[in-house]
N, C-alpha and C positions, 0 to 999 in steps of 0.2 A: 789732643785735638782742640781743647778749649783754650781761649786766649784770656783777655781781660774779663773781669767780672761784669755781669750785666749792668749792675748799678753804675759802675765806672763808665761803661760805654754810653749809657743814657745821659750821664752828666756831660761827657765829652761831646755828645750829639746836641747838647743844649736843650734836651727835652725835660730835664729835671734839675733842681738845684742840689747843692751839697746838703742843705738842711733837710730837704725832702728825702734824700737817700738815707740820711741818718735816722729820720723818723720811721722809714720803712724797715731799716735794719733792727731798730728796737722792737717793732712789731714781730719781726721774724724770730727774734730771740724768745719772745713769749709764746708765739703761736706756731712756729715752724712754717713750712711752706716755701715756695720759690719767690725770690725777691722781686722778679719781674712781674709776677702775678699779683703780688701784694701792692706794688706801685700802681698797677693798672686798675685793681679793684678800689683803690683809694681815689681814683679819678685823676691821678697825677700824670699818667701816661696813656696815650691812645693805643688801642689794640694794634694798629698798623705799625706804630713806632716800636712797640714791644717786639714784634716779630722781626722787624728790621734789625733791632739790636741783637736778637737771638741769632740771626744769620751771621752777624759780625762775630759774635761770641764763639760760634761753632765753625766759623770760616767756611760757610756754605752759601751758595747763591740764594738771594731772596727774590722769588719770582711772582709773588702775588700781584705786583704792578702789571704783569702781563698775563693775568689769569684768563682773560677772554681768549687770547691766542692759544694758551695751553689747553683750554677746554676744546677748542676746535681740533687740536692735533693729538689729543689723548687717544691712545690705542685701547678701545674697549675690550678687545679680545684678551688682553692681559688680565682684566678683572674676572673674566669667566673662569680663569684657572685658580682663583683664590677663594678662600672661605670669607664670605661677607662679614660674618661676626668678628673674625680675626682682624680684618682690614679696619673695621670700625673701632676695635679696641686699640689697635696700634696707632690710629689716626694718620695712616700713611697709605698712599694710593699709587700704584705703578703708572708711569706716564708713557714711556717708550723704551724700546730696546734699539740701540744704535751701536754698531761696531762692537758687539758683544758686551755692551754696558747697559744695565737696567737703571733708568733714571726713576727715582721714587720721590714723589711730592710728599713732604713730611710736615705735619702740623704739630708734632710732639718731638722736637729735636732732643737728643740725648737719651732716648729710650734704648736701653741695651738689648731689648728683644727684637728690634726692627730688622737688623741685618741678618741674624740667624734665621728668622722666619722667611724672608725673601730669598735667602740663599738656598733654603730647603725646597722652595717652590721653583726656583730658577737656578739649578746647579751650574757650576762652571761659568758663571756670568758675574762680572764685576758690578757691585752695587754703588751707585752714587746718589746722594740726596740733594734735594733742593727744598727750600723752606717756603711754605705757604701759611697763611693765617688759619686758625681753627674754623673760622666762618667760611673761608673759601673751601676748606676740606669738606665741611658739612654740605655746602652747596654742590660740590662735585659728587658727593655720595648720593645726594637727592636726585641729581640729574641722571646718573648712570645706574642707580639702584632703585629708581622711583617706583617702577612697576612691582618688583618683588617686595620692596618695603611696604608699599601700600597694600598689596595682596596679603602679606602677613599681618599687617595691622588690622585688616578687616576680617580675614578668614583664618588667622593663625589658631585660634582656639577651636574652630570648627574642624580644621585639619588635624589638630591634636586628638580630638574626640568629638564627633558630631553630636553625641548625646549630651555633652556638657554645654552646648551652645543654644541660645534662644533663637537662632536663625530659623529653625523649624519650630513653629509655635506649638502645634499639637502633634504628638506621635500617633501612629496608626492605632496603637493599643488604647490611647486615651480617647480617640475619636470613637472607636468601637465601644469602649466602656460607656461613654456618654450616650451613645445611641441606645445601648441595651438598657441603661438605667432609665432613660426617658420613656422608652416603650413600656417597661415594667411599671413605671410610675403611672402612666396614662391608663394602662390596663387595670391597675389597682384602684384608681379613682373611678373608673367606669364600673367596676364590680362593687366597691364599697367606698364611696367617697368620704364618708364621715370617719371611718376607721383609718383611712389613709391619711386624711388631714391631721387626725390626732397623732398618728405615728410621726408625721413630718414635724409637727410642732413640738413633739416630745424630743425628737433628735435635736432640733434647733435650740430648745431651752437647755438641754444637757450640754450642748456645745457652748452656750453662753456661760454656764456655770464653770465649765472647764477653763475657758479662756480668761474669764475674770479672775477665777481662782488662781490660775497660773501666774497672771501678772501681779496679783496681790502677793503671792508666794515670792516672786522675784523682788517685789518691793521690800519685803521683810529683810531679805538678804542685802538689798541695796542700802537699807537703813542701818543694818549691822555694819556694813562697810563704812558708812558715814561716821558711825560712832567709833569703830575700831581703828580706822585708818589715821595714822599720824605721819605726816610727811617728814622724812629725814633729809635735811638739806646738807648734812655733812658730806655724804658721799658725792653728791652732785657738785658741791663747791670744791671738792678735792680734784675734780677733773682738770687736767692741764690742757691748755689749748693746743700744745704741740702734739698731743696724742690723739686729737680728734681727726676722724677720717673725712674725706670729701663726701658731701651730702648733696644729693640732687633734689631740687625742688621743681616739680612740674606745675605749671599754672595754665590750665586750659581756659581760653577766653573766646568769646564770640560776640561781636557787636557791643563791646563794653569800653569804648574809648574814655568814658568819663571817670573810670576808676583806676586807670593804669598808674597815674601819679601816686595815688594813695597806696597802691600795692607795692610800688618800689620803696616807699618809705617804710611800710610794714616789714618788708624783708630786711631793710637796713637796720631796723630796730631789734632784730633777733640777736640774742646773746650767743653768737657763734662766729668764729672767724670768717669774715666775708670772703677771703681768698680761698676758703674751703667749701664755699657754697656754689654749686653748679646750678644756676637758675635758668630754666627754659620756659619762655613764654610761647605757648602753643597756639598758633593763629591759623584760622581757616583761610584757604587761598582766596576766597571771595570777600574776606573782611579787611578791606583796605583802610577803613576808617580807624580801626584799633591799631593796625600796623603803623600808620602815620602818627597816631597819638603816642605810641610806644617809642618811636624814633625821636619824636620831639621831646620826650621826657629824658632822653639821654641817660639810660641806666648804666651802672658800672660795667666793666669788661667781663665780670663773671656771669653776666646775663647773655643769653643767646635767644634770638628770635627764630623759631622753627615754623616754617610755613607748611601746613598739612595740606597735601594735594586734595583737590575737590573729588569727592566720590560719595556714593551711598553706602551705608547710612552716614549722615553727617552728625556724629554724636561725640560727646565728651570722651567715652571710653576708647573710641577709635583714635582720637587725638592723643590720648595718654599712651596707647600702644605704640603710636608712631614716635612719641617722645622717648619712650623706654628704650628704643634702639640706640639712641644717642646719649643716654645717661652715662655719666662718668663716675658717679658716686658708688660707694659701697652700700649706702642706704638711700632711700628715696621717700619723699613725702609729697602729697598733693595739697595745694591750696587753691581755693577759688579766688577770682579776681577781687572780690570785695572783702576778703578775709583780713582779720587783724589777730594773728596768733600771739599768744603771750610770749614774751622774749625767751623764756627758758625752755620752750617746748622741744626744740630739736635736741638739746642736751639731755633733757629728760628721756626722750625716746632712745638716744644712744646709750644712756645709762641702763635703761630697761633691757635693751638688747644684750648688752655685755654682762648683765647680772641676772639673766633669766635662762631657763632651759633652752637649748638650741632649737627645740621644736617650735618656738615662737617665731612666726614669720611676719607678724604685723602687730603694731600697737596703735590703738585708736585714741586720739585725743578727744576731749569733750568739745561740744559745739554749743554756743549760746548766741544771744543777740545783743547788739549795741543800741538798737532803737526800740527797746521793749516798751517804752512809754509813748510811742508815737500815736497809737490808737487802740481800739478794743481788740482788733484782730492781732496786732503784734503782741499784745499782752497775753492773749490765749496761746499764741504760737510759742512765746517764751516759756509759759508754764509747761507746755507739752515737751519742748526740748529739754528743759531743766529736769523734768521727771525722767525722760528717756535716757539722757546721758549721765545724770547724777544718781539714778536709782536702778533703772532697768538694766543697763549695760553692766554696771558693777555687780548686780545680782546674777546675771548670766556668767560673768567672769568668775565670781566666787564659787559657783556651782559647776564650773567647767563645761558650760554649754556653748553651742555655736553662737558666735556674735556676728549678726549682719552689720557690716561696716556702714558708717556715715559717709557722705559724699566728699568729705574733705578731711584733712588732718589725720589721714591714715598713713603710718610710717611703715615701710617695707624693707626687707632685705632684698636687694636688687637681684641677686643670683637666683634666689628661690622664687621671686615674683616671676621671673622669666620662665622658670621651670613649670610654674603653675599655668602658664599660657597667657599671663596678663589679664586684661579686662575683656568682657564680652561686649563687642560693639553693638550687638543686637538686643541687649538687655538694657532697658531704660532705668534700672536701678542696679547698675553694674557693680556698685560697691557692696551692697548686700549679697549679691550673687557670688562675688569673690570671697567674702567671708565664709559663706557656706561651702564653697569649693575647697577652700583651705582646710576646713574641718574634715571634709570628705577625703582629703589627701593626708590626713593625720597630722596636719600642722595645727598650731594653736594661735589664737588671736588674743592679745591682752589689751589692757587699757592703761593710759597714763593720766595723771591728774594735772593736766594743763589744758587750758581752754583756748579755742579759737572763736573769736566773735565775728558774727556774720550780720547781714542785713535781713531782718524778718520782712516778709512780704506784707506791705501795708494795704494792698488793694485786693479785694476779694477775687476778681477775675484772674489776676496774676497768681494768686495763691492756689486757685483751683487748677490752673495750668500746671503749676509745679507739682501739686499733690497728686493729680491724676497721673502724671508721669511716674512718680514714685510708686503709686499703688499698682500701676500697670507692670512695673518692674517686679514687684512682689508676686504678682500673678504669674509672670514669666518664670521667675525663680522657682515658684511652687510647681509649675508644670515641668520644668527641666529636671528637678530632683525627685519628681514623682513619676517619671517615665518607667522606672523599674523600682517601685517602692520596696519590694522585698530585698532586692540587692542593696538598696540604700540603707535599709534597716540593719542589714548585716555589716555594712561598711561603717556606719556611724555608731551603732549600738542603740539599744532601746531608749535610753535616757536622752541622748542627743537627737535621735530621730523624732521622739515625741515633742521635744522642745521646738524643733524645726517646724513640725506640723502645726503646733499651737501658735507659734510666734510669727511665722512667715505665711504659711498656707491659710491659717485661721483669720488673720487680720483683715484681708480684703473681704472674706465671707461675712464677717460681722458687719462691716461697713455697708455691704449690699443688703443685708437683712434688716438693718436698723429701721429704715423708713417703712418697711412692710409691717414690722411688729408695732411700731408706733401708730401706723394707720389702723391696724386691727384694734389696738387699745382705744384709740379715739372713737372708732366705730362702736365699740362696746359701751363706752361712756355715754355717747349721745343717742344712739339708736337701739342698743341692746337687742340685736337680732337673735332669734331663737336658736339658729344653728350654731352660734358661738357658745351659747350656754351648754349645748349638747357636746360640742367638740372639746370644750375646755373643762369638761367635768372630771371628777375623780382627782388623781394625783397631779394632773397637768395644771390645774388652776393654782394650787399653792406654789408649785414650782415656778410658774409664770409670775406670780406676785412676788416671789423671792427675788427673781431677776429684776423685776421692775423697781422694787424698793431697795433691796440690799445691793443688787448689782449696780444700779445707778449711783447709789451712795458711795460704794467702793470706787467706782470710776471717778467720781468727783473728788473723793478723798485722796486717791493716788495722784491726781493732777495737782491737788493742793500741796502735796509733798514737795513738788517742784519749787515752791516758793521758799522753802525753809533752808535748804543747804546754801543757797546764795543770798539768804536774808532779804529776799524780795517780798517782804511781808505785805506790802501794799497790793500785791497781786492775789492774795489769798481769797478775797471775796469774788474775784473774777472766775475762780474755779467753779463757782456755783452755776454758772451759765454754760458749762462745758457741754451739756447735751445739745445745745444749739451748734456748737463747734463740731460735734460729731455728725450732725446733719450735713454740714459742709463737706465732711469726709465722704458721706454717702453720695452727694452730688458728684464729687470728684471720682468716686469709685465706679459709678455707672458710666461716666465719661471714659474712664480707664478700660472698663469692660468692652465698651463699644469700639474703642481704638484697638484693643487687643485683637478683635475680629477683623476690623476694617483696615487699620494701618499699624500693625504691631510694633514696628521699629521706628515710628515717627517720634522725634525728640521735641517735646514741647519746650520752647524757649522761655526762660524766666527773665523778666526785665529787672535789672539792678540799678542802683543809683537813685532810688526813690526816697531815700532817707538821708538826713544829714549825718555825717560821721562825727564821732565824739572827739572833743578837743583833747581829752585825756584818756588814758587806758581804762577800759571798763573794769568794774570790780570783779575779782575772782572769788570763789568760795574759800572759806577757811580750810587749810590743810590740817 
């Protein structure tokens, strides 16, 4: 059926020169892949011209020029007889049946699975193909599958298991438990307020000891990882480009036109064959500014703009779920619009997947900031992220404990991600939730030593909006996986269950309690009321002093660690004012708690583009 090679056809069409074809053929020898796709990702051929050449190559009609007419005449009843997922995988859509002939609009010519599939669904009918571009196919799918796709993107996880979704904030059991605890607490205060307060403060102080002790314990193992880990570049460098699979990159954006050009360059800088990168820019239907900026930037043909239909909730995880339907890759990664991933990150993730136990469903890259020296807040933020991704997560990984994912640079197996139900659109920290759900499904999450550099929030108000969203998501995740705590204990096992409670459930509680305890401490210092002397008598006083002195020292020390692995020694003294940074967390936590009750699924928008991007790649930690 095939005639002249694609490259020859494009030369004869006058779309490329012989030298350009030779350059693409050399790349094909090294990297593998389809020559037409290589030419288009190099920017030598327009998408439209490529598909026109494919139609000549396969001797099939090219009908994208008449796509508007085709949309009008397409028979939607034919689609109702087919499996939506299979249609999307084949990239072929039935158009009409005329004179016992089924016409199929095909955006992936040469696919040997196409005719057998349509023949099985429409037996005793001749199959004829017509070529359309991949973007026209995607637009047709969005038009005719819009409602079911959107419904699955929003409620897919809820349909899979309502107990796993944050759509319902509190379960009946949690509401009743809260009411019972509150009534008993009020009764106890009425009967003996002093003993009740002592019991409450004792529980709180013990909780502090456990949380600080657990994080210090994790830090020890993170430090062991820092000492013991030695990066072996030999295996990574032995990877041949022609063996690398197609890798999907999802980039959810909303009202971020100023960073699109930088994002395109960051993707181009990745050490991965561009013709094997399937990049989808996920744009909200209402965000015309970013769409126009993306069009003006003229990214290569391996980029697709996917318009996410307007619906509630308007969240990043909903957009990612929508993009997941159209993902072509075997593996997938999420990058935010302002991200600068290190060039080797995707290869490291692929190497990790192929050289690890099959139970690993995700590998998390480290996150850090390129504008750490912009102001005091960005320095504190950098210390926190350095400690979190360079010590805490490696500690969790070494101990085999559940890892709450970061919001970007998490790499997935696409098939398993779909089986897990994707992301929860109603959880405002959808990444952490997915990491815990993966553990509950007996999958494992690993880490890779490659960093993505982001923009640290340099403005307090913007930081509080972002942090309140994250903390609200932790609250939602804690509620979801504590609906049936005994069942969850049996599912995860004691070690993993305790880690989840301390790491996810305990973190917002500490932030909420911090200003109360500091207020009591200041009250004692300046006024020394008699009731505090009575309440904090006995063992409670030394325990409280231990948390005040040793607990705060360990908190400062652990954040100080964040400066060492990346040799940001100038930030060490900044860790001394971390208690003030924790108070910002408390402000964000009370805002998160209020929103959990009043508007649980509201997504606080973080403004980006407030910092200058680095002229050169940021410095990575020594491996």
